[in-house]
N, CA, C and O atoms as a CHARMM CRD file, in Angstrom:
* protein
*
  344
    1    1 MET  N      0.83500  -1.17100  -0.15000 PROA 1      0.00000
    2    1 MET  CA    -0.04700   0.02700  -0.12000 PROA 1      0.00000
    3    1 MET  C      0.85200   1.24500   0.12200 PROA 1      0.00000
    4    1 MET  O      1.72900   1.34700   0.98000 PROA 1      0.00000
    5    2 ARG  N      0.45800   2.18400  -0.82500 PROA 2      0.00000
    6    2 ARG  CA     1.06000   3.49300  -0.89400 PROA 2      0.00000
    7    2 ARG  C      0.02000   4.64500  -0.65800 PROA 2      0.00000
    8    2 ARG  O     -1.17100   4.51800  -0.94300 PROA 2      0.00000
    9    3 MET  N      0.53200   5.70900  -0.14600 PROA 3      0.00000
   10    3 MET  CA    -0.20800   6.83300   0.26400 PROA 3      0.00000
   11    3 MET  C      0.52100   8.16900   0.23400 PROA 3      0.00000
   12    3 MET  O      1.45200   8.43500   0.99600 PROA 3      0.00000
   13    4 GLN  N      0.07900   8.92800  -0.61900 PROA 4      0.00000
   14    4 GLN  CA     0.84500  10.17800  -0.68000 PROA 4      0.00000
   15    4 GLN  C      0.16200  11.25000   0.30500 PROA 4      0.00000
   16    4 GLN  O     -1.01500  11.60300   0.23700 PROA 4      0.00000
   17    5 CYS  N      1.06400  11.67700   1.18300 PROA 5      0.00000
   18    5 CYS  CA     0.67600  12.73700   2.11300 PROA 5      0.00000
   19    5 CYS  C      1.10200  14.00000   2.16700 PROA 5      0.00000
   20    5 CYS  O      2.14100  14.20200   1.53800 PROA 5      0.00000
   21    6 LEU  N      0.52100  15.13100   2.84800 PROA 6      0.00000
   22    6 LEU  CA     1.09200  16.13500   3.33600 PROA 6      0.00000
   23    6 LEU  C      1.46900  16.17000   4.71800 PROA 6      0.00000
   24    6 LEU  O      0.82900  15.42800   5.46300 PROA 6      0.00000
   25    7 VAL  N      2.31000  16.82600   5.17800 PROA 7      0.00000
   26    7 VAL  CA     2.80400  16.97600   6.41900 PROA 7      0.00000
   27    7 VAL  C      2.91500  18.63200   6.81000 PROA 7      0.00000
   28    7 VAL  O      3.50400  19.49800   6.16300 PROA 7      0.00000
   29    8 TYR  N      2.24800  18.76900   7.93000 PROA 8      0.00000
   30    8 TYR  CA     2.19900  20.24200   8.39900 PROA 8      0.00000
   31    8 TYR  C      2.71100  20.25100   9.94000 PROA 8      0.00000
   32    8 TYR  O      2.44600  19.33600  10.72000 PROA 8      0.00000
   33    9 LYS  N      3.46200  21.37100  10.27800 PROA 9      0.00000
   34    9 LYS  CA     3.82600  21.33300  11.75000 PROA 9      0.00000
   35    9 LYS  C      3.06200  22.77300  12.22900 PROA 9      0.00000
   36    9 LYS  O      3.00400  23.85900  11.65200 PROA 9      0.00000
   37   10 SER  N      2.48200  22.30800  13.57400 PROA 10     0.00000
   38   10 SER  CA     1.86600  23.46800  14.39700 PROA 10     0.00000
   39   10 SER  C      2.86600  24.72700  14.51200 PROA 10     0.00000
   40   10 SER  O      4.08500  24.58100  14.60100 PROA 10     0.00000
   41   11 LEU  N      2.31500  25.79500  14.50200 PROA 11     0.00000
   42   11 LEU  CA     3.19800  26.80400  14.83500 PROA 11     0.00000
   43   11 LEU  C      2.91600  27.26500  16.49100 PROA 11     0.00000
   44   11 LEU  O      3.61900  28.09700  17.06400 PROA 11     0.00000
   45   12 ARG  N      1.74100  26.55100  17.13600 PROA 12     0.00000
   46   12 ARG  CA     1.27600  26.83100  18.22900 PROA 12     0.00000
   47   12 ARG  C      2.05100  25.84600  19.12100 PROA 12     0.00000
   48   12 ARG  O      2.74800  26.26300  20.04500 PROA 12     0.00000
   49   13 GLN  N      1.91600  24.43000  18.81700 PROA 13     0.00000
   50   13 GLN  CA     2.25300  23.18700  20.00700 PROA 13     0.00000
   51   13 GLN  C      3.83300  22.83100  19.07100 PROA 13     0.00000
   52   13 GLN  O      3.93300  22.46400  17.90000 PROA 13     0.00000
   53   14 PHE  N      4.72600  23.04800  19.88800 PROA 14     0.00000
   54   14 PHE  CA     5.95900  22.58300  19.43000 PROA 14     0.00000
   55   14 PHE  C      6.46600  21.21300  19.35200 PROA 14     0.00000
   56   14 PHE  O      6.50900  20.44300  20.31200 PROA 14     0.00000
   57   15 ASP  N      6.86500  20.93600  18.10900 PROA 15     0.00000
   58   15 ASP  CA     7.01300  19.66100  17.56500 PROA 15     0.00000
   59   15 ASP  C      5.88800  18.73700  17.34500 PROA 15     0.00000
   60   15 ASP  O      6.09300  17.52400  17.37900 PROA 15     0.00000
   61   16 TYR  N      4.70400  19.22000  17.12000 PROA 16     0.00000
   62   16 TYR  CA     3.38200  18.63200  16.74600 PROA 16     0.00000
   63   16 TYR  C      3.50400  18.83800  15.23400 PROA 16     0.00000
   64   16 TYR  O      3.68800  19.91000  14.65700 PROA 16     0.00000
   65   17 TYR  N      3.34000  17.37300  14.58900 PROA 17     0.00000
   66   17 TYR  CA     3.25700  17.31400  12.99000 PROA 17     0.00000
   67   17 TYR  C      1.78200  16.63000  12.73000 PROA 17     0.00000
   68   17 TYR  O      1.25700  15.77300  13.44100 PROA 17     0.00000
   69   18 LEU  N      1.29700  17.16600  11.64800 PROA 18     0.00000
   70   18 LEU  CA    -0.17100  16.59400  11.30300 PROA 18     0.00000
   71   18 LEU  C      0.11500  15.93400   9.82500 PROA 18     0.00000
   72   18 LEU  O      0.48600  16.61100   8.86600 PROA 18     0.00000
   73   19 PHE  N     -0.04400  14.92500   9.79100 PROA 19     0.00000
   74   19 PHE  CA    -0.17000  14.14100   8.50200 PROA 19     0.00000
   75   19 PHE  C     -1.58400  14.01000   7.87600 PROA 19     0.00000
   76   19 PHE  O     -2.51700  13.56100   8.54100 PROA 19     0.00000
   77   20 VAL  N     -1.72800  14.40100   6.61200 PROA 20     0.00000
   78   20 VAL  CA    -3.30400  14.30900   5.98800 PROA 20     0.00000
   79   20 VAL  C     -3.07700  13.55700   4.47200 PROA 20     0.00000
   80   20 VAL  O     -1.98300  13.61200   3.91100 PROA 20     0.00000
   81   21 LYS  N     -3.83600  13.09600   4.09000 PROA 21     0.00000
   82   21 LYS  CA    -4.00500  12.40400   2.75300 PROA 21     0.00000
   83   21 LYS  C     -3.97700  13.28100   1.84500 PROA 21     0.00000
   84   21 LYS  O     -4.79800  14.18200   2.02100 PROA 21     0.00000
   85   22 LYS  N     -3.21200  13.38200   0.74700 PROA 22     0.00000
   86   22 LYS  CA    -3.15500  14.50800  -0.28700 PROA 22     0.00000
   87   22 LYS  C     -4.44300  14.19100  -0.95400 PROA 22     0.00000
   88   22 LYS  O     -4.77000  13.01500  -1.11200 PROA 22     0.00000
   89   23 GLY  N     -5.23000  15.21800  -1.37400 PROA 23     0.00000
   90   23 GLY  CA    -6.20400  15.13800  -1.91800 PROA 23     0.00000
   91   23 GLY  C     -7.67700  15.43200  -0.81800 PROA 23     0.00000
   92   23 GLY  O     -8.72600  15.97500  -1.16300 PROA 23     0.00000
   93   24 GLU  N     -7.39400  14.97800   0.31300 PROA 24     0.00000
   94   24 GLU  CA    -8.38300  15.05300   1.43700 PROA 24     0.00000
   95   24 GLU  C     -7.89100  16.34000   1.99600 PROA 24     0.00000
   96   24 GLU  O     -8.72600  17.15500   2.38800 PROA 24     0.00000
   97   25 ASP  N     -6.83300  16.56200   2.06000 PROA 25     0.00000
   98   25 ASP  CA    -6.19900  17.68100   3.00300 PROA 25     0.00000
   99   25 ASP  C     -6.77400  17.70700   4.40200 PROA 25     0.00000
  100   25 ASP  O     -6.69300  16.75200   5.17500 PROA 25     0.00000
  101   26 MET  N     -7.34300  18.82700   4.67300 PROA 26     0.00000
  102   26 MET  CA    -7.89800  19.02000   6.25000 PROA 26     0.00000
  103   26 MET  C     -9.36600  18.73200   6.31500 PROA 26     0.00000
  104   26 MET  O     -9.99500  19.05700   7.32200 PROA 26     0.00000
  105   27 GLU  N    -10.02100  18.07100   5.17900 PROA 27     0.00000
  106   27 GLU  CA   -11.44500  17.62700   5.28400 PROA 27     0.00000
  107   27 GLU  C    -11.86700  17.13100   6.50900 PROA 27     0.00000
  108   27 GLU  O    -12.83200  17.59500   7.11700 PROA 27     0.00000
  109   28 ARG  N    -11.02700  15.99700   6.98400 PROA 28     0.00000
  110   28 ARG  CA   -11.70500  15.01900   7.97400 PROA 28     0.00000
  111   28 ARG  C    -10.81800  15.35400   9.37300 PROA 28     0.00000
  112   28 ARG  O    -10.97700  14.50600  10.25000 PROA 28     0.00000
  113   29 VAL  N     -9.99000  16.36400   9.67800 PROA 29     0.00000
  114   29 VAL  CA    -9.47100  16.85800  10.88600 PROA 29     0.00000
  115   29 VAL  C    -10.61800  17.35900  11.67200 PROA 29     0.00000
  116   29 VAL  O    -11.50100  18.02600  11.13300 PROA 29     0.00000
  117   30 PRO  N    -10.63000  17.13300  12.61900 PROA 30     0.00000
  118   30 PRO  CA   -11.84800  17.56000  13.65900 PROA 30     0.00000
  119   30 PRO  C    -11.26700  19.15000  13.86100 PROA 30     0.00000
  120   30 PRO  O    -10.08300  19.48700  13.84100 PROA 30     0.00000
  121   31 ASP  N    -12.37900  19.96900  14.04800 PROA 31     0.00000
  122   31 ASP  CA   -12.30300  21.23600  14.25100 PROA 31     0.00000
  123   31 ASP  C    -11.55800  21.55300  15.62300 PROA 31     0.00000
  124   31 ASP  O    -10.79600  22.51200  15.74500 PROA 31     0.00000
  125   32 ALA  N    -11.83400  20.71200  16.57900 PROA 32     0.00000
  126   32 ALA  CA   -11.09700  20.92300  18.08200 PROA 32     0.00000
  127   32 ALA  C     -9.52800  21.04500  17.91400 PROA 32     0.00000
  128   32 ALA  O     -8.71000  21.88900  18.27800 PROA 32     0.00000
  129   33 LEU  N     -9.43900  19.78400  17.17100 PROA 33     0.00000
  130   33 LEU  CA    -7.73700  19.48100  16.81700 PROA 33     0.00000
  131   33 LEU  C     -7.16900  20.67900  15.86800 PROA 33     0.00000
  132   33 LEU  O     -6.01400  21.04900  16.07800 PROA 33     0.00000
  133   34 LYS  N     -7.81400  21.21100  14.98500 PROA 34     0.00000
  134   34 LYS  CA    -7.30800  22.38600  14.37100 PROA 34     0.00000
  135   34 LYS  C     -7.13600  23.48000  15.30400 PROA 34     0.00000
  136   34 LYS  O     -6.09100  24.12700  15.37400 PROA 34     0.00000
  137   35 THR  N     -8.19100  23.69600  16.04400 PROA 35     0.00000
  138   35 THR  CA    -8.03000  24.83000  17.13500 PROA 35     0.00000
  139   35 THR  C     -6.79300  24.67500  17.89500 PROA 35     0.00000
  140   35 THR  O     -5.91600  25.53900  17.88600 PROA 35     0.00000
  141   36 LEU  N     -6.70900  23.55100  18.57200 PROA 36     0.00000
  142   36 LEU  CA    -5.60300  23.26100  19.24700 PROA 36     0.00000
  143   36 LEU  C     -4.33700  23.39600  18.74100 PROA 36     0.00000
  144   36 LEU  O     -3.41200  23.70300  19.49200 PROA 36     0.00000
  145   37 LEU  N     -4.15900  23.19600  17.49300 PROA 37     0.00000
  146   37 LEU  CA    -2.86800  23.05200  16.76500 PROA 37     0.00000
  147   37 LEU  C     -2.66400  24.43400  16.20900 PROA 37     0.00000
  148   37 LEU  O     -1.56500  24.65200  15.69700 PROA 37     0.00000
  149   38 GLY  N     -3.50100  25.34300  16.23000 PROA 38     0.00000
  150   38 GLY  CA    -3.32300  26.94500  15.65500 PROA 38     0.00000
  151   38 GLY  C     -3.16000  26.64300  14.27100 PROA 38     0.00000
  152   38 GLY  O     -3.63300  25.72100  13.60600 PROA 38     0.00000
  153   39 ASN  N     -2.18900  27.85600  13.86700 PROA 39     0.00000
  154   39 ASN  CA    -1.88500  27.83000  12.37000 PROA 39     0.00000
  155   39 ASN  C     -0.88900  26.85300  12.09700 PROA 39     0.00000
  156   39 ASN  O     -0.06200  26.46700  12.92300 PROA 39     0.00000
  157   40 LEU  N     -0.98900  26.44200  10.86800 PROA 40     0.00000
  158   40 LEU  CA    -0.17700  25.25500  10.38800 PROA 40     0.00000
  159   40 LEU  C      0.56700  25.70600   9.35100 PROA 40     0.00000
  160   40 LEU  O      0.03800  26.43300   8.51000 PROA 40     0.00000
  161   41 GLU  N      1.82000  25.36500   9.26300 PROA 41     0.00000
  162   41 GLU  CA     2.89400  25.64100   8.31100 PROA 41     0.00000
  163   41 GLU  C      3.26700  24.12400   7.52700 PROA 41     0.00000
  164   41 GLU  O      3.61400  23.11500   8.14000 PROA 41     0.00000
  165   42 PHE  N      3.10600  24.22500   6.03300 PROA 42     0.00000
  166   42 PHE  CA     3.26500  22.98700   5.29300 PROA 42     0.00000
  167   42 PHE  C      4.93800  22.84600   5.30100 PROA 42     0.00000
  168   42 PHE  O      5.76800  23.71900   5.04800 PROA 42     0.00000
  169   43 VAL  N      5.14300  21.44200   5.68100 PROA 43     0.00000
  170   43 VAL  CA     6.32500  20.83800   5.85700 PROA 43     0.00000
  171   43 VAL  C      6.95200  20.18900   4.50100 PROA 43     0.00000
  172   43 VAL  O      8.04600  20.52100   4.04400 PROA 43     0.00000
  173   44 THR  N      6.26000  19.40500   4.04200 PROA 44     0.00000
  174   44 THR  CA     6.64700  18.28300   3.15200 PROA 44     0.00000
  175   44 THR  C      5.40000  17.48700   2.40600 PROA 44     0.00000
  176   44 THR  O      4.35700  17.23700   3.01100 PROA 44     0.00000
  177   45 ASP  N      5.60700  17.14000   1.11700 PROA 45     0.00000
  178   45 ASP  CA     4.89800  16.07700   0.44800 PROA 45     0.00000
  179   45 ASP  C      5.71100  14.88900   0.73400 PROA 45     0.00000
  180   45 ASP  O      6.94000  14.92800   0.67700 PROA 45     0.00000
  181   46 VAL  N      4.86400  13.53800   1.12600 PROA 46     0.00000
  182   46 VAL  CA     5.95900  12.47400   1.32700 PROA 46     0.00000
  183   46 VAL  C      4.98600  11.32400   0.88100 PROA 46     0.00000
  184   46 VAL  O      3.81100  11.32100   1.25100 PROA 46     0.00000
  185   47 GLU  N      5.47800  10.41800   0.13200 PROA 47     0.00000
  186   47 GLU  CA     4.97700   9.21600  -0.16200 PROA 47     0.00000
  187   47 GLU  C      5.26800   8.05700   1.07600 PROA 47     0.00000
  188   47 GLU  O      6.39000   7.61900   1.33200 PROA 47     0.00000
  189   48 LEU  N      4.05200   7.67500   1.75700 PROA 48     0.00000
  190   48 LEU  CA     4.19900   6.60700   2.59300 PROA 48     0.00000
  191   48 LEU  C      3.89200   5.30100   1.99200 PROA 48     0.00000
  192   48 LEU  O      3.00800   5.11400   1.15600 PROA 48     0.00000
  193   49 HSD  N      4.78800   4.29100   2.54100 PROA 49     0.00000
  194   49 HSD  CA     4.72700   2.69900   1.99000 PROA 49     0.00000
  195   49 HSD  C      5.30000   1.77200   3.11100 PROA 49     0.00000
  196   49 HSD  O      6.04000   2.26400   3.96300 PROA 49     0.00000
  197   50 ASP  N      5.00100   0.53900   3.13200 PROA 50     0.00000
  198   50 ASP  CA     5.43700  -0.17300   4.06300 PROA 50     0.00000
  199   50 ASP  C      7.10200  -0.17600   4.23900 PROA 50     0.00000
  200   50 ASP  O      7.57200  -0.46800   5.33900 PROA 50     0.00000
  201   51 GLN  N      7.78000   0.08300   3.36800 PROA 51     0.00000
  202   51 GLN  CA     9.24500  -0.02000   3.57200 PROA 51     0.00000
  203   51 GLN  C      9.78200   1.38600   4.08900 PROA 51     0.00000
  204   51 GLN  O     10.89300   1.42400   4.61700 PROA 51     0.00000
  205   52 ARG  N      9.10000   2.42000   3.96400 PROA 52     0.00000
  206   52 ARG  CA     9.48400   3.89000   4.50700 PROA 52     0.00000
  207   52 ARG  C      9.42400   3.87500   5.94000 PROA 52     0.00000
  208   52 ARG  O      8.46100   3.52900   6.62400 PROA 52     0.00000
  209   53 LYS  N     10.76300   4.36500   6.40500 PROA 53     0.00000
  210   53 LYS  CA    11.07800   4.21500   7.85700 PROA 53     0.00000
  211   53 LYS  C     10.56000   5.73500   8.35300 PROA 53     0.00000
  212   53 LYS  O     10.81900   6.72800   7.67400 PROA 53     0.00000
  213   54 LEU  N      9.85200   5.80700   9.52300 PROA 54     0.00000
  214   54 LEU  CA     9.46500   7.02800  10.17200 PROA 54     0.00000
  215   54 LEU  C     10.11500   7.01700  11.56800 PROA 54     0.00000
  216   54 LEU  O     10.22500   6.01600  12.27600 PROA 54     0.00000
  217   55 ALA  N     10.55800   8.34100  11.89200 PROA 55     0.00000
  218   55 ALA  CA    11.37100   8.51400  13.14200 PROA 55     0.00000
  219   55 ALA  C     10.77100   8.25200  14.34000 PROA 55     0.00000
  220   55 ALA  O     11.38700   7.92900  15.35500 PROA 55     0.00000
  221   56 GLN  N      9.36000   8.40700  14.23900 PROA 56     0.00000
  222   56 GLN  CA     8.72300   8.15400  15.88500 PROA 56     0.00000
  223   56 GLN  C      7.58600   7.32500  15.69600 PROA 56     0.00000
  224   56 GLN  O      6.80500   7.27700  16.64600 PROA 56     0.00000
  225   57 ALA  N      7.29800   6.60800  14.60000 PROA 57     0.00000
  226   57 ALA  CA     6.03200   5.89800  14.33300 PROA 57     0.00000
  227   57 ALA  C      6.17000   4.70900  13.24500 PROA 57     0.00000
  228   57 ALA  O      6.85400   4.73900  12.22100 PROA 57     0.00000
  229   58 ASP  N      5.35200   3.65400  13.71700 PROA 58     0.00000
  230   58 ASP  CA     5.41400   2.69700  12.53000 PROA 58     0.00000
  231   58 ASP  C      4.68400   2.96700  11.40000 PROA 58     0.00000
  232   58 ASP  O      3.46800   2.96300  11.59400 PROA 58     0.00000
  233   59 VAL  N      5.08300   3.22400  10.16500 PROA 59     0.00000
  234   59 VAL  CA     4.55800   3.70300   8.92500 PROA 59     0.00000
  235   59 VAL  C      3.24900   3.04500   8.58600 PROA 59     0.00000
  236   59 VAL  O      2.38400   3.63600   7.93900 PROA 59     0.00000
  237   60 VAL  N      3.11000   1.79900   9.03600 PROA 60     0.00000
  238   60 VAL  CA     1.88600   1.07900   8.57200 PROA 60     0.00000
  239   60 VAL  C      0.80400   1.47800   9.43900 PROA 60     0.00000
  240   60 VAL  O     -0.27800   1.67100   8.88500 PROA 60     0.00000
  241   61 GLU  N      0.88500   1.65400  10.79900 PROA 61     0.00000
  242   61 GLU  CA     0.11300   2.29000  11.66400 PROA 61     0.00000
  243   61 GLU  C     -0.28100   3.80000  11.47900 PROA 61     0.00000
  244   61 GLU  O     -1.35900   4.28200  11.82500 PROA 61     0.00000
  245   62 VAL  N      0.49400   4.30300  11.03200 PROA 62     0.00000
  246   62 VAL  CA     0.41500   5.85000  10.41800 PROA 62     0.00000
  247   62 VAL  C     -0.63500   5.94700   9.38300 PROA 62     0.00000
  248   62 VAL  O     -1.59100   6.72000   9.33400 PROA 62     0.00000
  249   63 MET  N     -0.23000   4.90000   8.46400 PROA 63     0.00000
  250   63 MET  CA    -1.51800   4.89500   7.13000 PROA 63     0.00000
  251   63 MET  C     -2.50000   4.42400   7.56000 PROA 63     0.00000
  252   63 MET  O     -3.53600   4.88800   7.08400 PROA 63     0.00000
  253   64 ALA  N     -2.64500   3.30500   8.64100 PROA 64     0.00000
  254   64 ALA  CA    -4.18000   2.92800   8.71400 PROA 64     0.00000
  255   64 ALA  C     -4.72500   4.17500   9.56200 PROA 64     0.00000
  256   64 ALA  O     -5.82600   4.60600   9.21700 PROA 64     0.00000
  257   65 GLN  N     -4.14000   4.73500  10.52500 PROA 65     0.00000
  258   65 GLN  CA    -4.86800   5.62600  11.06200 PROA 65     0.00000
  259   65 GLN  C     -5.34800   7.02900  10.17200 PROA 65     0.00000
  260   65 GLN  O     -6.32500   7.71800  10.46800 PROA 65     0.00000
  261   66 ILE  N     -4.54400   7.24500   9.16800 PROA 66     0.00000
  262   66 ILE  CA    -4.92400   8.33500   8.07400 PROA 66     0.00000
  263   66 ILE  C     -6.08300   7.68900   7.33600 PROA 66     0.00000
  264   66 ILE  O     -7.00600   8.44900   7.04300 PROA 66     0.00000
  265   67 GLU  N     -6.17400   6.61500   7.04200 PROA 67     0.00000
  266   67 GLU  CA    -7.16900   5.95800   6.43800 PROA 67     0.00000
  267   67 GLU  C     -8.67200   6.07700   7.05700 PROA 67     0.00000
  268   67 GLU  O     -9.67600   6.45700   6.45300 PROA 67     0.00000
  269   68 ALA  N     -8.56300   5.61200   8.56000 PROA 68     0.00000
  270   68 ALA  CA    -9.65100   5.58500   9.20600 PROA 68     0.00000
  271   68 ALA  C    -10.09100   6.77500   9.92000 PROA 68     0.00000
  272   68 ALA  O    -11.26700   6.87900  10.27000 PROA 68     0.00000
  273   69 GLU  N     -9.11100   7.80000  10.19200 PROA 69     0.00000
  274   69 GLU  CA    -9.37600   9.02800  11.10400 PROA 69     0.00000
  275   69 GLU  C     -9.31400  10.34300  10.04600 PROA 69     0.00000
  276   69 GLU  O     -9.97100  11.37000  10.21800 PROA 69     0.00000
  277   70 GLY  N     -8.37700  10.10200   8.89500 PROA 70     0.00000
  278   70 GLY  CA    -8.27900  11.05100   8.02100 PROA 70     0.00000
  279   70 GLY  C     -7.18300  12.02200   8.33000 PROA 70     0.00000
  280   70 GLY  O     -7.01100  13.06700   7.70200 PROA 70     0.00000
  281   71 TYR  N     -6.36800  11.56700   9.45000 PROA 71     0.00000
  282   71 TYR  CA    -5.14200  12.32300   9.73100 PROA 71     0.00000
  283   71 TYR  C     -4.31800  11.45900  10.73200 PROA 71     0.00000
  284   71 TYR  O     -4.88300  10.49400  11.24800 PROA 71     0.00000
  285   72 TYR  N     -3.01600  11.73900  11.04400 PROA 72     0.00000
  286   72 TYR  CA    -2.33900  11.33000  12.02800 PROA 72     0.00000
  287   72 TYR  C     -1.56000  12.53600  12.59100 PROA 72     0.00000
  288   72 TYR  O     -1.03300  13.36600  11.85000 PROA 72     0.00000
  289   73 LEU  N     -1.51000  12.59700  13.99100 PROA 73     0.00000
  290   73 LEU  CA    -0.82600  13.69500  14.56100 PROA 73     0.00000
  291   73 LEU  C      0.27900  12.97000  15.37400 PROA 73     0.00000
  292   73 LEU  O      0.11800  12.26400  16.36900 PROA 73     0.00000
  293   74 GLN  N      1.43700  13.29300  14.74200 PROA 74     0.00000
  294   74 GLN  CA     2.80800  12.89300  15.56200 PROA 74     0.00000
  295   74 GLN  C      3.11600  14.28200  16.51300 PROA 74     0.00000
  296   74 GLN  O      3.24500  15.45900  16.17600 PROA 74     0.00000
  297   75 MET  N      3.18000  13.57500  17.93200 PROA 75     0.00000
  298   75 MET  CA     3.64000  14.68800  19.07700 PROA 75     0.00000
  299   75 MET  C      5.00700  14.30400  19.47900 PROA 75     0.00000
  300   75 MET  O      5.55300  13.26000  19.12300 PROA 75     0.00000
  301   76 PRO  N      5.43800  15.04800  20.10900 PROA 76     0.00000
  302   76 PRO  CA     6.93900  15.18800  20.40200 PROA 76     0.00000
  303   76 PRO  C      7.11400  13.78200  21.63700 PROA 76     0.00000
  304   76 PRO  O      6.21300  13.52900  22.43800 PROA 76     0.00000
  305   77 PRO  N      8.21800  13.12000  21.58600 PROA 77     0.00000
  306   77 PRO  CA     8.42500  11.99000  22.37200 PROA 77     0.00000
  307   77 PRO  C      8.07800  12.49600  23.80500 PROA 77     0.00000
  308   77 PRO  O      8.28900  13.62800  24.24000 PROA 77     0.00000
  309   78 ARG  N      7.55300  11.53400  24.40200 PROA 78     0.00000
  310   78 ARG  CA     7.61300  11.88900  25.82700 PROA 78     0.00000
  311   78 ARG  C      8.82900  11.74600  26.70200 PROA 78     0.00000
  312   78 ARG  O      9.59500  10.78800  26.59600 PROA 78     0.00000
  313   79 GLN  N      9.01400  12.88800  27.71500 PROA 79     0.00000
  314   79 GLN  CA    10.39400  13.01400  28.48900 PROA 79     0.00000
  315   79 GLN  C     10.09500  12.59900  29.95700 PROA 79     0.00000
  316   79 GLN  O      9.50500  13.23500  30.83100 PROA 79     0.00000
  317   80 GLY  N     10.66900  11.34200  29.99500 PROA 80     0.00000
  318   80 GLY  CA    10.65500  10.77600  31.20300 PROA 80     0.00000
  319   80 GLY  C     11.55500  11.42000  32.16300 PROA 80     0.00000
  320   80 GLY  O     12.44200  12.18400  31.78300 PROA 80     0.00000
  321   81 LEU  N     11.30000  11.06100  33.71400 PROA 81     0.00000
  322   81 LEU  CA    12.53500  11.34500  34.54900 PROA 81     0.00000
  323   81 LEU  C     13.65100  10.24600  34.51700 PROA 81     0.00000
  324   81 LEU  O     13.46600   9.04000  34.67900 PROA 81     0.00000
  325   82 ASP  N     14.73400  10.82000  34.30100 PROA 82     0.00000
  326   82 ASP  CA    15.79700  10.05700  34.07300 PROA 82     0.00000
  327   82 ASP  C     16.84700   9.99300  35.27900 PROA 82     0.00000
  328   82 ASP  O     17.92600   9.40900  35.37500 PROA 82     0.00000
  329   83 HSD  N     16.27700  10.64700  35.98600 PROA 83     0.00000
  330   83 HSD  CA    17.39500  10.97400  37.26400 PROA 83     0.00000
  331   83 HSD  C     16.67400  11.12900  38.56900 PROA 83     0.00000
  332   83 HSD  O     15.46400  11.34500  38.50600 PROA 83     0.00000
  333   84 ASP  N     17.16900  11.06100  39.57900 PROA 84     0.00000
  334   84 ASP  CA    16.71300  11.02600  41.02400 PROA 84     0.00000
  335   84 ASP  C     16.31100  12.35800  41.32000 PROA 84     0.00000
  336   84 ASP  O     17.21100  13.15500  41.05500 PROA 84     0.00000
  337   85 ILE  N     15.29500  12.87700  41.76800 PROA 85     0.00000
  338   85 ILE  CA    14.90200  14.02000  42.14400 PROA 85     0.00000
  339   85 ILE  C     14.97600  14.51200  43.58100 PROA 85     0.00000
  340   85 ILE  O     14.77200  15.64800  44.00800 PROA 85     0.00000
  341   86 SER  N     15.33000  13.34700  44.26200 PROA 86     0.00000
  342   86 SER  CA    15.19200  13.61900  45.67100 PROA 86     0.00000
  343   86 SER  C     16.25500  14.36400  46.53500 PROA 86     0.00000
  344   86 SER  O     16.05400  14.55300  47.73400 PROA 86     0.00000
């Protein structure tokens, strides 16, 4: 399976990236999410396929979510406490 996607970054939420299927663009992105993300800046046009590697997510899961929901939201990795705070 291959999917052509557009990737946007949020100008309000640091390191939040929104993937949408090219041709559908923002049609299926919920209004509440659009409000949360604020203004978006286009980053790239990318072809997703099962051999492509993504830095933070499994590409097959990303494509499945885009098909089901109309978008995939990549958020920054969670920062755990790596040191003793006592």
